[in-house]
C-alpha positions in Angstrom: 153.0 80.5 83.9 156.5 80.5 85.5 155.8 79.8 88.6 153.4 77.6 87.4 155.7 75.6 85.8 158.5 75.8 88.4 156.0 74.5 91.0 155.7 71.8 89.1 159.0 70.9 88.4 159.9 71.0 91.7 157.5 69.2 92.9 157.3 66.7 90.3 154.0 67.2 89.1 152.4 65.3 92.2 149.7 66.8 94.5 150.3 67.3 98.4 147.8 67.6 100.8 147.6 69.7 104.6 149.3 66.1 105.7 152.4 66.2 103.3 154.0 69.3 103.5 157.3 67.9 105.0 157.6 65.6 102.3 156.0 68.2 99.7 159.1 70.3 101.1 161.7 67.3 100.6 160.8 66.8 97.3 161.1 70.0 96.4 164.1 70.6 98.0 165.7 67.3 96.3 164.5 68.7 92.6 165.8 72.2 93.0 169.4 70.3 95.0 169.2 67.8 91.7 169.2 71.2 89.1 171.4 72.9 90.9 174.2 69.8 90.8 173.3 69.1 87.3 174.1 73.2 86.5 177.4 72.4 88.4 178.7 69.2 86.4 177.6 70.9 83.9 179.8 73.5 84.7 182.4 71.0 85.5 182.0 69.4 82.0 183.2 72.5 80.6 186.0 72.9 82.9 187.0 69.1 82.3 186.9 69.2 78.3 189.2 72.5 78.3 191.7 70.8 80.6 191.5 67.7 79.2 190.8 65.6 82.1 188.9 62.6 80.5 188.4 60.8 83.7 186.4 63.6 85.5 184.2 64.5 82.3 183.0 60.8 82.1 182.6 60.5 85.8 180.7 64.0 85.9 178.6 62.8 82.6 177.8 59.6 83.8 176.0 61.7 87.3 174.3 64.5 84.9 172.6 61.5 83.4 171.9 59.9 86.5 170.2 63.3 87.9 167.9 63.4 84.7 167.1 59.9 85.4 166.0 60.7 89.4 164.4 63.4 87.7 162.1 61.7 85.1 161.6 58.3 87.9 160.2 60.9 90.1 157.5 62.0 88.1 156.1 57.9 87.2 156.1 56.7 91.0 156.3 58.7 94.5 157.7 55.6 96.2 161.4 56.3 93.6 161.8 59.1 96.1 163.2 57.2 98.8 165.6 54.6 96.6 166.5 58.4 94.8 168.1 60.2 97.8 169.6 57.1 98.9 171.9 56.5 95.7 172.2 60.5 95.8 173.3 60.4 99.0 175.8 57.6 98.1 177.2 59.2 95.3 177.8 62.6 97.4 179.5 60.9 99.7 181.4 59.2 96.9 182.2 62.3 95.5 183.4 64.0 99.3 185.6 61.3 99.4 187.4 61.7 96.1 187.1 65.3 96.4 189.9 64.3 99.4 191.9 62.1 97.4 192.1 64.6 94.2 192.5 67.8 96.1 195.1 69.9 97.6 194.0 71.3 101.6 195.2 74.7 100.0 192.2 74.8 97.8 190.3 74.6 100.3 187.4 72.5 98.3 186.7 70.1 101.3 184.4 73.2 102.2 182.0 71.6 100.1 181.8 68.3 102.7 180.3 70.8 105.1 177.2 71.0 103.4 176.5 67.1 103.6 174.4 67.5 106.9 172.4 69.9 105.7 171.1 68.2 102.8 171.3 64.4 104.3 169.1 65.2 107.4 166.9 67.3 105.6 166.3 64.3 103.1 166.1 61.6 105.2 165.7 63.4 108.7 165.8 62.0 112.5 168.3 58.9 113.2 168.3 57.9 109.3 170.2 61.0 108.9 172.5 60.6 111.8 173.4 57.4 110.3 174.1 58.7 107.1 176.6 61.4 108.7 178.3 58.7 110.5 178.7 57.0 107.1 180.6 60.2 105.3 182.7 60.2 108.6 183.6 57.0 108.2 184.7 57.0 104.9 186.9 60.1 105.4 189.0 58.4 107.9 189.1 55.3 105.6 190.2 57.4 102.4 193.3 59.0 104.7 194.2 55.5 106.1 194.1 54.0 102.1 197.2 53.6 101.0 196.4 53.1 96.9 195.3 57.0 96.6 197.5 58.7 98.8 195.9 61.9 100.3 197.2 65.4 100.7 195.2 65.9 103.7 196.4 64.7 107.6 195.3 62.8 109.9 194.5 66.2 112.1 193.0 68.0 109.0 190.8 65.0 108.6 190.0 65.0 112.1 189.3 68.6 111.9 186.6 68.7 109.3 184.8 64.9 110.9 185.1 67.6 114.1 183.2 70.1 112.2 180.7 67.5 110.5 179.9 66.4 114.1 178.7 70.0 115.0 176.8 70.9 112.4 175.2 68.1 112.3 174.6 68.4 116.2 173.1 71.9 115.4 171.2 70.7 112.4 169.8 68.3 114.0 168.8 69.5 117.2 167.3 72.7 115.0 165.2 70.6 112.9 163.5 68.2 116.1 162.8 71.7 117.2 161.3 72.6 114.2 159.5 69.0 113.5 158.0 69.6 117.2 157.0 73.5 116.7 155.5 72.1 113.0 153.4 69.3 114.9 152.3 71.5 117.3 151.6 74.2 114.5 149.6 71.3 112.4 147.8 69.9 116.0 146.8 73.6 116.8 145.6 74.1 112.8 143.8 70.9 113.2 142.3 71.8 116.3 141.6 75.1 114.3 140.0 73.4 111.7 138.1 71.0 114.4 136.6 74.4 116.1 135.6 75.7 112.7 133.8 72.6 111.5 132.1 72.4 115.0 130.9 76.0 114.5 130.3 75.2 110.8 127.9 72.5 112.2 126.1 75.1 114.9 125.7 77.7 112.6 124.1 75.3 110.4 121.7 74.3 113.5 121.0 77.4 114.7 120.4 78.7 111.1 117.7 75.7 110.6 116.2 76.5 114.3 116.2 80.1 113.4 114.2 79.2 109.8 111.5 77.2 112.1 111.8 79.5 114.8 110.6 82.7 112.1 108.3 80.1 110.5 106.7 79.4 113.2 106.7 83.0 114.3 105.1 83.9 111.2 102.3 81.3 111.3 101.9 82.7 114.9 101.8 86.1 113.4 99.6 85.4 110.8 97.0 83.3 113.1 97.0 86.4 115.7 96.6 88.8 112.4 93.1 86.6 111.9 92.3 87.1 115.7 92.8 90.5 115.2 90.9 91.1 112.2 88.1 88.8 113.7 87.8 90.7 117.1 87.7 94.0 114.6 84.6 92.4 112.7 83.3 91.4 115.8 83.8 95.2 117.4 82.5 96.7 113.9 79.8 94.3 114.2 78.8 95.4 117.9 79.6 98.7 117.0 77.2 98.6 113.9 74.2 97.1 116.5 74.7 99.8 118.5 74.6 102.1 115.9 71.5 100.5 114.5 69.6 100.7 117.9 70.4 104.6 118.2 69.4 105.1 114.7 66.1 103.6 115.3 66.2 105.7 119.0 66.3 108.5 116.2 64.2 107.5 113.9 61.2 107.7 116.7 62.5 110.9 117.4 61.8 111.6 113.7 58.3 110.7 112.8 57.1 111.6 116.4 56.4 115.2 115.3 55.1 114.2 112.1 52.7 111.8 113.2 51.0 113.8 115.7 50.5 116.9 113.2 48.9 114.2 110.7 46.8 112.6 113.7 46.2 116.2 115.0 44.6 117.0 111.3 43.0 114.3 110.8 41.1 114.9 114.0 40.2 118.1 112.9 39.0 116.8 109.7 36.6 114.5 111.5 35.7 116.8 114.0 34.6 119.6 111.4 32.8 116.6 109.6 30.4 116.1 112.7 30.0 119.7 113.0 28.9 119.6 109.1 31.5 122.7 109.1 33.5 120.4 106.3 34.7 123.0 103.5 36.5 121.3 100.1 39.2 123.5 100.5 40.0 122.8 103.8 39.5 118.9 103.0 41.8 119.6 100.1 44.6 121.6 102.4 44.0 119.0 105.4 44.9 115.8 103.0 48.0 117.8 101.1 49.2 118.4 104.2 49.0 114.7 105.3 49.9 113.8 101.8 53.5 116.2 102.3 54.1 114.9 105.9 53.6 111.2 104.2 56.2 111.8 102.0 58.5 113.2 104.7 58.9 110.0 106.6 59.1 108.4 103.6 61.8 110.0 102.9 63.8 109.7 106.2 63.3 106.1 106.0 65.0 106.6 102.7 68.2 108.0 104.1 68.2 105.6 107.3 68.1 102.8 105.0 71.1 104.4 102.4 72.9 104.9 105.7 73.2 101.5 106.5 74.0 100.1 103.0 77.2 99.5 102.4 79.6 101.7 100.5 82.0 99.9 98.1 83.6 103.0 96.8 85.0 106.5 97.9 81.9 109.2 97.6 82.9 112.7 96.1 80.7 115.0 98.5 80.7 118.6 99.5 82.3 118.8 102.7 79.7 120.7 104.7 77.2 118.9 102.5 78.4 115.5 104.4 78.5 117.3 107.8 74.7 118.6 107.7 73.6 114.9 106.4 75.1 113.5 109.8 73.5 116.5 111.8 69.6 116.1 109.8 69.9 112.5 111.1 70.4 114.3 115.3 68.2 117.0 114.9 65.4 115.4 116.0 67.1 114.0 119.1 68.5 117.2 120.0 65.5 119.1 119.8 63.1 117.2 121.5 66.0 117.6 124.6 66.1 121.3 124.2 69.6 121.3 122.8 71.3 123.7 120.5 73.0 123.0 117.6 75.3 125.9 115.9 76.7 124.8 113.0 79.2 126.4 110.1 80.8 125.9 107.4 83.9 128.0 106.4 84.8 126.7 103.3 81.1 126.1 101.1 83.3 124.7 98.4 86.0 122.4 99.9 85.4 118.7 98.0 86.4 115.4 99.9 86.4 111.9 98.2 86.0 109.7 101.5 84.0 106.5 102.3 80.5 109.3 103.4 78.6 106.5 105.4 81.5 105.7 107.9 81.9 109.4 108.1 78.2 110.2 109.5 78.2 106.9 111.5 81.4 108.7 113.6 79.4 112.4 113.8 76.2 111.1 114.8 78.0 108.9 117.3 79.9 112.6 119.0 76.6 114.3 118.3 74.7 111.6 120.7 77.8 111.3 123.1 77.3 114.8 123.8 73.6 115.0 123.7 73.6 112.0 126.5 76.4 114.3 128.7 73.8 117.6 128.3 71.1 115.9 128.8 72.2 115.2 132.7 72.4 118.9 132.8 69.3 120.5 134.5 69.4 124.1 134.7 72.1 125.6 132.1 72.1 126.1 128.7 72.4 122.9 126.1 74.7 123.7 123.5 76.6 122.2 120.4 78.8 124.1 118.3 80.1 122.4 115.0 82.6 123.8 112.9 84.2 122.9 109.9 87.5 124.2 108.1 89.9 123.4 105.7 93.6 123.7 106.3 95.9 123.0 103.3 95.2 119.3 102.4 93.0 118.6 105.4 89.4 119.4 106.2 89.0 119.8 110.2 85.9 118.9 111.6 85.3 120.2 115.6 82.4 119.2 117.6 82.0 121.1 121.1 79.6 121.3 123.7 79.0 122.7 126.4 78.7 119.7 129.1 81.2 119.0 132.1 84.2 118.0 129.4 85.8 114.5 130.4 87.5 113.6 133.8 91.4 113.9 133.7 91.7 110.2 134.6 89.6 109.1 132.4 91.0 111.1 130.0 94.1 108.4 128.6 90.9 105.5 128.0 88.3 106.9 126.0 89.5 105.5 123.0 89.6 102.1 124.0 87.2 99.4 123.5 84.5 98.6 125.7 85.0 101.8 128.0 82.3 103.6 128.9 81.0 106.1 131.1 77.3 105.3 130.6 75.9 102.7 133.3 73.3 101.0 131.5 73.2 101.8 128.0 77.2 102.3 127.2 78.6 99.8 124.7 81.9 101.0 125.0 82.9 101.3 121.4 81.5 104.3 119.6 85.1 106.0 120.2 87.0 103.4 119.3 85.2 102.4 116.2 85.2 106.0 115.7 89.2 106.1 115.9 89.8 103.0 113.8 87.2 104.1 111.1 88.7 107.3 110.4 93.1 106.9 111.2 92.6 103.5 109.5 90.1 103.2 107.2 90.0 107.5 106.1 93.9 107.8 106.6 92.7 111.1 109.0 93.1 111.6 112.8 90.6 111.4 116.1 91.4 113.1 119.1 89.8 114.6 122.3 90.2 117.5 124.9 88.8 120.0 127.2 88.1 123.5 126.4 86.2 125.7 128.8 83.5 125.6 127.0 83.1 121.6 127.6 84.1 118.6 125.8 85.9 118.8 121.7 86.5 116.0 119.6 88.3 117.0 116.1 88.0 114.8 113.0 90.5 115.6 110.1 90.3 114.0 107.0 92.6 114.0 104.0 90.8 117.2 101.6 90.2 117.0 97.8 89.2 120.3 96.0 87.2 120.3 93.3 
């Protein structure tokens, strides 16, 4: 609070910008000078009252009133400052002249005269300060020469005072020039820095706008690319489904071939026995019952395949062993036709899994069909597929291992890439790729491949939930 009041007094209540620092300093110095001189005048009034010196009392009182008027005028208009400082300097010169007249050299009161250059050069500055210093020297010389009020100072003493004033004025003047140059340089550098800062701020704004625009463009491109990838994945999934459908039709043919042959054979037997008149009612009943059972089996097979192609909307909770067995049932007929032995073992029959069963079945069927395609190429050795289901903490592990020739080392890094296939004619190159997408992206599991001493092995891991 006190600091604010003092700042307000020193600047006469005016606000100064950065370009008016010198003027602000002059205001502050001038107001402080008036305040100090007023304190000195009050002290002088006290002493003159005690000594009974009426003349000096009224002079000092007049100057004190003048100081109060100056302080008030400076708050009304800033144009008053130059007139006020000029008047104040004239008063200083007058007082110094009176000091020379009224004092004795032994009193050393003339030392106050030496403060004049610092004050005048600061208030007026430059050439104006030099002018008023010359005026003071001339006044001092005239004061010594005049005969109306003789002085106690000799010409040598007056000359010495003037000489000191010249030296001090020169020192302060050149120091002020140097300070003004430094201030000008500092101000110029400050303006340059402000210009650089403004320019940098504008560039930052421009770059920020460019980055914002670039981010917006990148977001649009990313969304576009994501949409393209989704579209591509949808197309790949559709192609995979079509390929799976073709394989399913082949499986249906394998599933139906033997039952249809059985039905045809039973009907032929009944016809032959009827032609030979050896038809017994029990035989007809038993034959028709066998045919009916076979037809029911065929109908159930159609239902199974139909359910497989029906889309799932929610995960299904199912026993892990049953889930794998469903997949094996779809491929069993084809494996039998090609004389491929299937060994299935489930170590944890109580394990429960919550997943999209049709997608898991699709992946297992695709792996089994790939294994069968490789085993068909083998003529002499035994054709074997081992399916093992185990559980490990919170994971279900399904391994499918065949007795084929395994994966060639040069193709191992590419077996899960789209459109990569070792089949020359009927391969789409989507089976293992979509299998990996389904298991790892949709089901939060993993699908990996490796070679073993027996042949190739693929391992599926899925999150497990116990019932």
